[in-house]
C-alpha positions in Angstrom: -40.6 46.1 -53.2 -42.9 44.3 -50.9 -45.3 46.8 -49.5 -46.8 44.2 -47.1 -43.5 43.7 -45.3 -43.8 43.9 -41.5 -40.8 46.3 -41.5 -43.1 49.1 -42.7 -45.2 48.7 -39.5 -42.1 49.8 -37.4 -41.6 53.0 -39.3 -42.8 56.1 -37.4 -42.6 59.7 -38.5 -43.8 61.1 -35.2 -45.3 59.5 -32.1 -49.0 58.8 -32.2 -51.3 60.5 -29.8 -52.0 57.3 -27.9 -48.4 56.4 -27.5 -46.7 57.2 -24.2 -44.3 60.2 -24.4 -41.0 60.6 -22.7 -41.5 62.1 -19.2 -40.3 65.7 -18.7 -37.1 66.3 -16.7 -37.9 66.0 -12.9 -37.8 69.1 -10.8 -35.0 69.6 -8.3 -36.0 68.3 -4.8 -34.5 71.3 -3.1 -37.3 73.4 -1.7 -37.7 76.6 -3.6 -35.6 75.5 -6.6 -37.4 75.1 -10.0 -34.3 73.7 -11.8 -34.2 70.4 -13.6 -33.3 67.5 -11.2 -30.9 65.7 -13.6 -28.6 64.4 -10.9 -29.3 61.6 -8.4 -28.1 61.7 -4.7 -28.6 58.8 -2.3 -31.0 59.4 0.6 -28.8 57.8 3.1 -28.3 54.8 5.4 -31.4 52.7 5.8 -32.9 54.0 2.6 -30.6 52.3 0.1 -31.8 52.3 -3.5 -33.7 55.6 -2.9 -32.4 58.9 -4.4 -33.1 62.6 -4.4 -33.1 64.5 -7.7 -31.1 67.7 -7.6 -29.9 70.3 -10.1 -26.1 70.6 -10.5 -25.7 73.3 -7.9 -27.7 71.6 -5.2 -26.3 68.1 -5.8 -22.8 69.6 -5.2 -24.0 71.1 -1.9 -25.6 67.9 -0.9 -22.5 65.7 -1.7 -20.2 68.1 0.2 -22.1 67.5 3.4 -23.2 63.9 2.8 -22.0 61.3 5.4 -23.3 57.8 5.2 -22.0 56.9 8.7 -23.5 60.0 10.4 -24.8 59.1 13.9 -22.8 55.8 14.1 -20.1 55.2 16.8 -16.6 54.3 15.9 -17.2 50.6 16.9 -20.3 50.5 14.7 -18.4 51.9 11.7 -15.6 49.3 12.3 -18.1 46.5 12.4 -19.8 47.7 9.3 -16.5 47.9 7.4 -15.6 44.3 8.6 -18.9 43.0 7.3 -18.5 44.9 4.0 -15.5 42.6 3.2 -17.9 39.6 2.7 -20.7 41.7 1.3 -22.7 41.7 4.6 -23.4 38.0 4.2 -23.2 35.4 7.0 -20.0 33.3 7.1 -19.6 29.7 8.4 -16.6 27.7 9.5 -14.9 25.6 6.8 -14.5 21.8 6.8 -16.6 18.7 6.8 -17.5 19.2 10.5 -20.0 21.9 10.1 -20.2 22.7 13.8 -16.5 23.8 13.8 -16.2 23.0 17.5 -12.7 22.5 18.8 -13.8 20.3 21.7 -17.0 18.8 23.1 -17.3 21.5 25.8 -18.2 24.2 23.3 -21.9 24.7 22.5 -23.1 23.1 19.3 -23.6 25.6 16.4 -27.1 25.8 15.0 -27.8 23.6 12.0 -27.9 25.5 8.7 -30.2 25.1 5.7 -27.8 25.2 2.8 -30.5 25.7 0.3 -28.7 23.4 -2.1 -29.4 19.8 -3.0 -26.1 17.9 -2.8 -26.7 14.5 -4.6 -23.1 13.5 -4.6 -22.4 14.4 -1.0 -19.5 16.7 -1.9 -20.3 19.2 0.8 -20.3 16.4 3.4 -17.1 14.8 2.0 -18.9 11.5 1.2 -17.5 11.3 -2.3 -13.9 11.5 -1.0 -14.5 8.9 1.7 -16.1 6.5 -0.8 -13.1 7.0 -3.2 -10.7 6.0 -0.4 -12.8 3.0 0.4 -13.2 1.8 -3.2 -10.8 -1.0 -4.1 -8.5 -0.5 -7.0 -9.7 -2.4 -10.0 -7.3 -5.1 -11.2 -5.4 -4.1 -14.3 -6.3 -6.1 -17.4 -3.5 -7.9 -19.2 -2.8 -6.7 -22.7 -2.0 -9.3 -25.4 -0.8 -9.1 -29.0 -3.3 -9.4 -31.8 -2.4 -13.0 -32.5 -3.0 -14.1 -28.9 -6.2 -12.0 -28.7 -7.6 -13.7 -31.8 -6.6 -17.1 -30.3 -8.6 -16.3 -27.1 -11.5 -15.2 -29.2 -11.4 -18.5 -31.1 -11.7 -20.4 -27.9 -14.4 -18.0 -26.6 -12.3 -16.7 -23.8 -11.3 -13.2 -22.6 -8.1 -11.7 -21.2 -8.8 -12.9 -17.6 -8.7 -16.6 -18.5 -5.9 -18.5 -16.7 -4.1 -21.7 -17.8 -6.7 -24.0 -16.2 -9.6 -22.2 -17.9 -7.8 -22.4 -21.3 -7.1 -26.1 -21.0 -10.7 -26.9 -19.9 -12.2 -24.9 -22.7 -9.8 -26.5 -25.2 -10.8 -30.0 -24.2 -14.5 -29.2 -24.3 -14.3 -27.7 -27.8 -12.2 -30.6 -29.2 -14.7 -33.1 -27.8 -17.6 -31.1 -29.2 -16.3 -30.6 -32.8 -14.3 -33.9 -33.2 -15.7 -36.0 -36.1 -16.2 -39.0 -33.8 -18.8 -36.9 -31.9 -20.8 -36.5 -35.1 -20.7 -40.0 -36.4 -17.7 -39.5 -38.6 -19.1 -36.2 -40.1 -16.0 -34.2 -41.2 -17.9 -30.9 -41.8 -16.5 -29.4 -38.5 -12.8 -30.1 -39.4 -12.1 -26.5 -40.2 -13.5 -25.4 -36.9 -11.5 -28.1 -35.1 -8.3 -27.1 -36.9 -8.8 -23.4 -35.8 -9.3 -24.5 -32.2 -6.1 -26.6 -32.2 -4.1 -23.8 -33.8 -5.4 -21.3 -31.2 -4.4 -23.6 -28.4 -0.9 -24.0 -29.9 -0.6 -20.2 -30.1 -1.6 -19.7 -26.5 0.8 -22.5 -25.4 3.6 -20.9 -27.3 2.8 -17.6 -25.5 3.1 -19.4 -22.2 -0.5 -19.0 -21.2 -1.2 -22.7 -20.8 
């Protein structure tokens, strides 16, 4: 057993004198009552988050007569209930046009600080407008493996047309022909691959 283990420092038989003790039960806030205030009761409108502490008997009496809307007119209660649907937060008209005006005669709504950085312009609808303006990329042609290898041999890609294939073929034949190297036949294998690749592309109808 390791007696120097830090787990032994957490063991307590009873609280030390310098350690804070649990506070005693609060006394009931009802004047003249010395019972324990174990039950919370809200203090009312305008004092949200604040509570009285009552014993069981007095919290029952308080709850029986408690009315959050005491002193409010019917119209004020209705307005409060309507705001409660959205959590008492301000609401704004939907759409890209933040002013939400139906015509030019209506007064312009005040500009709002969204409090949010919108780098993609989603809230202003810029991303959708750019997507509509963007031109569709041309679809690349897909060839078989033999044709693709023939294009690679000539140093061309899928976008090469017949004119480009013929021009590249002539340039490579002229470059690797033995006559261009004083009769040196060390490039014959390369020249043979070029001729074979051109024949493959010609058979495929690309040139």
